[in-house]
C-alpha positions in Angstrom: 17.8 -15.9 12.1 14.3 -15.3 10.7 12.5 -12.3 12.2 9.6 -12.8 14.5 7.2 -11.4 11.9 4.0 -12.0 13.9 5.4 -10.6 17.1 6.7 -7.5 15.3 3.3 -6.9 13.6 1.4 -7.3 16.9 3.7 -4.7 18.5 3.3 -2.4 15.5 -0.5 -2.6 15.6 -0.6 -2.1 19.4 1.6 1.0 19.1 -0.5 2.4 16.3 -3.6 1.7 18.3 -2.2 3.6 21.3 -1.2 6.5 19.0 -4.7 6.6 17.6 -6.3 6.7 21.0 -4.0 9.5 22.1 -4.7 11.5 18.9 -8.5 11.3 19.2 -8.5 11.5 23.1 -10.0 8.1 23.6 -8.7 6.1 26.6 -7.3 2.7 25.5 -8.6 0.9 28.6 -9.2 -2.4 27.0 -6.1 -2.5 24.7 -6.2 -3.9 21.2 -7.8 -7.2 20.3 -6.2 -8.9 17.3 -8.4 -11.9 16.3 -7.3 -14.0 14.7 -3.7 -13.4 15.5 -1.4 -12.5 12.6 -0.1 -15.3 10.4 3.6 -15.5 9.8 3.4 -14.9 6.0 0.7 -12.2 6.5 2.9 -10.4 9.0 6.0 -10.7 6.9 4.5 -9.0 3.8 2.7 -6.4 5.9 5.9 -5.3 7.5 8.0 -5.6 4.3 5.3 -3.5 2.4 5.5 -0.9 5.2 9.3 -0.8 5.0 9.3 -0.6 1.2 6.9 2.4 1.3 4.1 0.6 -0.5 1.8 2.0 2.2 1.9 3.9 5.4 -0.5 4.5 8.3 -1.0 7.9 9.9 -1.7 8.9 13.5 -5.4 8.6 12.9 -5.1 5.0 11.6 -5.8 6.0 7.9 -3.9 4.2 5.2 -1.9 6.2 2.7 -0.8 4.4 -0.5 -0.3 5.0 -4.2 -2.2 1.7 -4.6 -5.5 3.3 -3.6 -7.7 4.9 -6.2 -7.3 8.7 -6.3 -11.0 9.1 -5.5 -10.9 6.9 -2.4 -12.3 8.7 0.6 -9.9 8.6 3.6 -12.5 7.1 6.0 -12.9 4.1 3.7 -9.2 3.3 4.1 -8.7 2.9 7.8 -6.9 0.2 9.6 -9.0 0.9 12.7 -12.8 1.4 12.8 -13.7 4.4 15.0 -17.5 4.4 14.7 -19.0 3.5 17.1 -16.4 4.0 19.7 -14.2 2.5 21.2 -11.8 2.1 18.3 -11.1 -1.5 17.1 -8.9 -3.2 14.5 -10.3 -3.7 11.0 -8.8 -7.2 10.8 -9.4 -7.8 7.1 -7.6 -4.6 6.4 -4.3 -6.0 7.8 -4.6 -9.0 5.4 -5.5 -6.7 2.5 -2.4 -4.6 2.9 -0.2 -7.7 3.3 -1.7 -9.3 0.2 -1.2 -6.2 -1.9 2.4 -6.0 -0.8 3.0 -9.7 -1.5 1.7 -9.3 -5.1 4.5 -6.7 -5.6 7.3 -8.1 -3.5 6.8 -11.8 -3.9 5.0 -12.3 -7.2 6.6 -9.5 -9.2 3.8 -7.2 -10.1 4.5 -3.5 -10.7 2.9 -1.0 -8.2 1.1 0.6 -11.1 -0.7 -2.7 -11.8 -2.0 -3.3 -8.3 -5.0 -1.4 -7.0 -6.5 -1.8 -3.5 -10.2 -1.3 -3.4 -11.6 0.7 -0.4 -13.4 -1.5 2.1 -16.8 0.0 1.4 -17.0 -0.9 -2.3 -20.1 -2.9 -2.9 -18.7 -5.8 -4.9 -16.5 -7.2 -2.1 -13.3 -7.2 -4.2 -10.3 -6.0 -2.1 -7.4 -5.9 -4.6 -7.2 -5.9 -8.4 -4.3 -6.6 -10.6 -4.4 -5.3 -14.2 -2.3 -5.7 -17.3 -0.5 -2.9 -19.0 -3.5 -2.4 -21.2 -5.9 -2.2 -18.3 -7.4 -5.7 -18.5 -8.2 -7.2 -15.0 -6.1 -10.3 -14.6 -6.6 -11.1 -10.9 -9.3 -10.1 -8.5 -8.6 -10.7 -4.8 -11.1 -11.1 -2.0 -9.8 -11.1 1.6 -11.5 -12.9 4.5 -11.0 -12.7 8.2 -10.3 -16.4 8.7 -10.1 -19.8 6.9 -13.7 -20.7 7.6 -15.0 -17.5 5.9 -12.6 -18.2 3.0 -13.9 -21.7 2.5 -17.5 -20.4 2.6 -16.6 -17.8 0.0 -15.2 -20.4 -2.4 -18.1 -22.7 -1.9 -20.6 -19.9 -2.6 -18.7 -18.7 -5.6 -18.6 -22.2 -7.1 -22.3 -22.5 -6.7 -23.0 -19.1 -8.4 -20.5 -19.8 -11.2 -22.1 -23.2 -11.9 -25.6 -21.8 -12.0 -24.8 -19.0 -14.4 -26.5 -15.6 -14.7 -29.0 -14.9 -11.8 -30.0 -12.0 -9.7 -28.8 -11.4 -6.1 -32.4 -11.6 -4.8 -32.7 -15.0 -6.4 -29.4 -16.3 -5.0 -29.0 -18.6 -2.0 -25.6 -17.0 -1.3 -26.3 -13.2 -1.1 -23.2 -12.5 1.0 -20.8 -13.5 -1.7 -23.0 -13.0 -4.8 -21.6 -9.6 -5.6 -18.2 -11.2 -6.2 -19.7 -13.6 -8.7 -21.4 -10.6 -10.5 -18.0 -8.8 -10.6 -16.3 -11.8 -12.1 -19.1 -12.4 -14.6 -18.9 -8.8 -15.9 -15.1 -8.1 -15.6 -13.9 -11.6 -16.5 -10.6 -11.7 -14.6 -8.4 -14.7 -15.4 -7.8 -15.6 -11.7 -9.8 -15.3 -8.5 -7.6 -15.3 -5.4 -9.3 -15.8 -2.0 -7.0 -14.9 0.9 -7.1 -15.1 4.7 -4.3 -14.9 7.3 -1.9 -17.6 6.1 -4.5 -19.3 3.9 -5.4 -18.8 0.3 -7.2 -20.5 -2.6 -6.5 -19.6 -6.2 -9.0 -20.3 -9.0 -8.4 -20.0 -12.7 -11.7 -18.9 -14.4 -12.9 -19.9 -17.9 -16.0 -18.2 -19.3 -18.8 -19.3 -21.6 -22.2 -17.8 -22.3 -24.0 -19.5 -19.4 -21.4 -20.4 -16.7 -17.9 -19.9 -15.3 -15.7 -23.0 -15.1 -13.3 -22.9 -12.1 -10.0 -24.7 -11.9 -8.4 -24.7 -8.5 -4.6 -24.3 -8.6 -1.9 -25.0 -6.0 -1.1 -21.3 -5.7 -1.4 -18.0 -7.6 1.2 -18.0 -10.4 3.8 -15.2 -10.5 3.6 -12.3 -12.9 6.1 -14.0 -15.2 3.6 -16.8 -15.8 0.4 -14.8 -16.0 1.5 -11.8 -18.0 4.3 -13.1 -20.2 2.9 -16.5 -21.1 
């Protein structure tokens, strides 16, 4: 019988929240709010990544992982926000960890090729996948829910069609930094992910614009790297 992935993840997060509150001496009167609730696939790869040692979460809610850049400051890699109190779940962080794990466990990438970006990075890119030579093949942006994901893709399409322009001259400043990152780094794929929802775009570049081709799903490593 298939495991109750979502139920297991909810219990894990509530236990971690209680552990955090005990560690910092903060009463957990209101409990933990998980909104939106975990998706099945999201929960599955979060828990499998945890079990495979791809990441761990300490008593203070900080993420430890070889996928994080060595220079990442610990406070940027928390699964719970603590300032201002009371503590609360960093919902996108759950999806980010699940997505990074799925790239390794489901799509075949090596751990050395996958890098999680701390949440405070200005470009809004949450996970990168690189080739053996260091070229960025995939950039991943994680959103809290499907509505935010659809807005991200709509904004990105508009920026890519327009071509080079400054953020202060853009009608979509929230997602403009992601366009700037793609224009400068030229990943082959852009993968937008939300709990149990995702949109994959193949990107083709010319001097003035970026052509986007929507795919049914993100191809596995065997297709991207070896073909």
